Each structure stands twice: as structure tokens, then as C-alpha cells.
N, C-alpha and C positions, 0 to 999 in steps of 0.2 A: 709244756712250751720251751723251746730251746732258748738259752741264754744267747743274746746278741751283743757283741762288743764292737764298737765303731769309733773311729776318731773324731774328735770335735773340731780340729784344726789341723794344720801342717805343724804347729808349734809343739804342743805337749798335751797328752791326757786322752782318755777315752770314755765314752759314756756307755754304760752297761744297761741293756734292756731286758725285761722279763725276768726280773728279780724282785722277789717281795720278802724283805727281812722278816716282817712280822710273821710270815708263814714258816719261817725257818729255812735253813739252806742245808740241802744234802752234801755229803763230803764231796761229791763231783762237782756241785755248783760252787762251792767255797773254793775248791782249787781252781776253778775258771777264773774266780775273782782275784786269786792268788796271783795266777799266771799273769793277769792283765796288769795287776799292781806292780809285780816286779819288772815286767817288760817296759810298761810305760810311765811308771813313777807318779801316776795321778789317775784316779778313777772317779767318774761321776754317777750318781744314782739318782732318779726322780721319784717322786710321789711315794716316799716311804712314810707311812703313818705309823711310826713307832713310838713307844713308850720310853721313859728314861732307862727303865729297866731293860728294855729290849735293845736299847743303844749300847748298854754296858755288856750285855751278853755277846751282841755282835763284836764289839771291840775285843772282849776276851778270847775270842777265837783267833785273833791275830797275835796276842802277846800279853805280857803284863801291863797293867794301866799306870801311867805316870800322874801322880797327883800334883798338879801344878800348884807351886808356892806362891805365885804372885797373883793369879786371877781369882775373882770371886767364884764361889761354887754354887751350884743349884741346890737349893734348900733340900736337905735329906739325901743328897747324893754327892759325896766328896770326889767321886771320880769324875764328875762332869763339871768342867769350867764354863761360866757364861761370858759371853762376848756381846754386850749390849750397848747400843747408843740410844739414849732418850731424845725426845724432840727438842729439848733445851740445851743439849750439849753439842759443842762445836767440834771438838777434837775426837777422832774415833781411835779405835784399838787397831793396830797393824797397818796404819795408813802410810806405808812405805815398803819398798823391797826388803824382804828379810827371809831369813831361815829359823824356824823355832828351834830353840834349845842348842844352839851351836855354842852357847856359853857353857854347856855342861861337858864334863870330861867324857861321858858317854851320851852322845846326843840321842835325842828321841828318834824312833823309827819313822813316825809320822803321826797325823792327827785325822781324826774322823769328825767332821764338822756337819751339823744338820742344822738347816734353817727352820726356826720356829715361827718368827714374825718378820716379814720383808716389807721394805717401803714399796709403794706403787711405781716408783720410778728410781732407778740407781741403786747403790749398794752391792754392784758386781765385785767380783774378785779376779784380780789377774794372777796367772801363774807363769813360771819361765822355767825352761828346761836346762839343767846344768850339764846334762850329757851333750847336748847341742853346744852349749857354751864352750865346752872343752874341745869337742870334735872340730870346731870351726876356727879354733886358734891356729896361728901359723905354727910350723915345725920348730922354728926358733923360739917362739914363746912358750911352747910346750916344753923344750929342753931347759929354758930359763926357770920355769916353775917347777920342774922336776925335783923333788927333795926339799923344796921350800916349805916352811911352816908359818902359820899365822896365829896371832893370838886373839881370842874372842872373849868377850866379856858382857855381863849384864848390869854392871855397876851404874853406866851412864844412862840406862834406860829405866831400870826397876829400883835403883839404889836410892839411898837418902839424899844425895846431892843432885838427883835428876831433875832437870827442868821439865822433861816430859811428864814425869810422874806427878810433878806439881800440877800440871795442866789436866791431868787426868782425875784429880780430886781423891774420891774414895773408891776408884774402880780397881786400884791395886793394893796389894797388902804385903807385909813381910818384908819391907825394905832392908831390914837388917840381914835377911838372906842373900842379898844381892852383892856379894863379897867375892864369888869365885871367878877366876879367870881359867880358860882352858886354851890348850895348844893343839891344833890340828894340822895335818898336811893341806897345803893349798889345792893339791889334786889328790882326791881319793880314789880307791878302787871300791866300788860298790859291793858290800858284802854278799849280796844275792845274785845280782845280775852279772858281776864281774867287769862291768863297764867302767871307765874312768869318768870322773865327773869334777868340775870345778867346785871347790868348797871355801869360798868366802862369801861374805854378803854385807850390804851396806849398813844394817842395823847394828850387828853385834861384832864385826871384825874390827879391831883396833889398828893393828900394824902387823908387818911381817916380823916373824921371830929374828932378832939380832939386828933389826932395822929401827930407825927411829920413825916416829909418826910422819914427820916432814918427808923423810925418804920414801916412806911407803905410800903416801897418799897419791901421787901421780899414776903409778902402776895399778893401785886398787881402782882408782877413778876409771881407768882404761877398762879394766876387767869388768866393772859394773856396767859400763856403757855397752860394751860387747855382749855381756851376758842377757842384757834386757832388751836387745834388738826385737822389733815386733815379730820377726821370723821365728823367734824361739819362744813365742808366748801364746797363751790362750786366755780368753776372757769369759768368765763363766756368770751367767744371769740366774739368780736364785729365785726360788719360789718356796713356800712352806712345804717342808718334806723333802727337799733337795739335799742330798749329801755329796761332799766333796771329801775324798780320802787322799792326802798327799803324802809323798815319801820326802821327808826332810833331807835325807841324804842326796837327793838329785833334783830337787825343785826348790825354787823361791816362790814367795806369793806376796800379794799386795792389795790389801782391802781398799776399794775406793771410797772417798768420803764426799759423795755427791747427793746426799739426801737429807740436807738440813731441815729441821722441822718435823721429820717423820721419824718413827721408831723402827729399829732392827735388832732383833734378839736371835742369837746363834747359841747352840750348845756344842762344846768341843770335848772329845775325849782323846788324849795323847797316849800313844803306846810306846813303851819303853824300848830303847835300841840296844845295840851291840856295839863294842869299840870299833872305830873306823880306822883305817890306814890307808 
């Protein structure tokens, strides 16, 4: 059966049909997935009844696995981070626009997230395209941003003084490792697609290099509002066995927190990236 690739919205992402990871992927099938991932930055697959070992094997075809230092891990599988919200918990993980690992000197390529348990209603994830965010800026704004850099950090999210971490109780660990800052271009050229993408995000970007926080905030707020316009976004509705694989270099995502009183469990494997410029 031929693999089918179709857009899910005018914003970002494609859904891939006639793929069964459990049965294994031929080299040609894998190249079809890779081409779709590089071109669109976000791919979805449905009804993937895979084990943790099969999840890891699939991820390893894309690159080395990043062992997340802050998230809890699935028992027996250090490579798999668990993203869980219990019925009695109020705050979810990822409930705001962000790009994973922009606080690292070499940001992660992306993450392969599979739904294991989903609420009957709610728990969707929003994605936004940073290619479109850049492409739809004015020529003057593009010129302004060219050559600028921004400082990213995990201290205020995962660190010992983080209010957010306090609200998450025991769902994060290793706060002492949240000490690194990273500096990245505000506009990057994607290492595989060659396209330009906006590379700042509300969760982890602190300020522009050489600017104060107060000076940076108005321009950052403008860029965030511009990037998250509905025309740049996709909303994905999960079901057990659904997979989303996003490219951290050219997308944001936002886990909606609209399913209080019910349980949601996701398993995530993050793929190591390469230096960005």
C-alpha cells in the first residue's frame, strides 16, 4: 500500500497514512517520512500500536536520543520521558507556546510524542510554523532582525528558584542542572531545508543579546503575537496511538490544559540536533 501524505491545515503539518511502525519501515518508506518531516517540520501518524522498544527503535533511525534531564522517565526506559497529568493535578506540562531545548547550546532536532492515555475530551496540542512566522514579516523587520541574537535559558522554568517548578511538585527533577544559558540567532537557516525560520519563543527566550529585558520585551511580544496568528497554526486532536513528530528548529507547540479531572499520559523521545546558525 502506498504511503499517503496530506496537509492537516493551511498552517503547519501533514498527516501520513498507510504506515505501520510496528511492521518496520523499508528504506524507501523511511525516506518518504524524512522528506515530509524536513519539508513541513511536523508529521502526524495515527493508530501506531507500538511498544516502548519499538518507539526507541523508530527514534534511533532519526538520530541519537537526548536523555531529558528534567522530565520523569518511563520505568526501565531512560530514553523515554513521560508527560503525564493526573486527575487531581491542575497545572499541565507545556501549557504555553514554546520550543523544546532552545536553552541548550545545541538545541534538539525534535521530539516524537505518542499518546498512551487521553481524556475523553480536550488535551489537544497546538503547533505553529516558524517558517511562516518569518516569511510574513515585513522586509524592514527582517532587516532589523538579521544578525540579532537572543539569550535563552531554562533557569526560570526548571531551576531551583522557579515558581513554575514549584507548582509541578515532583514532576520535574535535577533543578541544579538548570543553570545553562544559550545564545542563538533570532533568525536561523534550517540545517536541512535551507529555509529561514524565526527562532525565539515565549517560554525560554529571555532577551536580545546586548539589550536589557525591558528593551527586548516590546519587540519580543510583537514577534510572539505575529508568530502565533491562527493562520500559522494547527490543532491536533489526540487518541491512543497517535504520534506527533515536530521539528524544534521551525515549530512551536502548546499543550492545551482543558481536561481537568481526567488523566492524560504521553511518552516522548527527543532526538539530538546539530548546531544552528
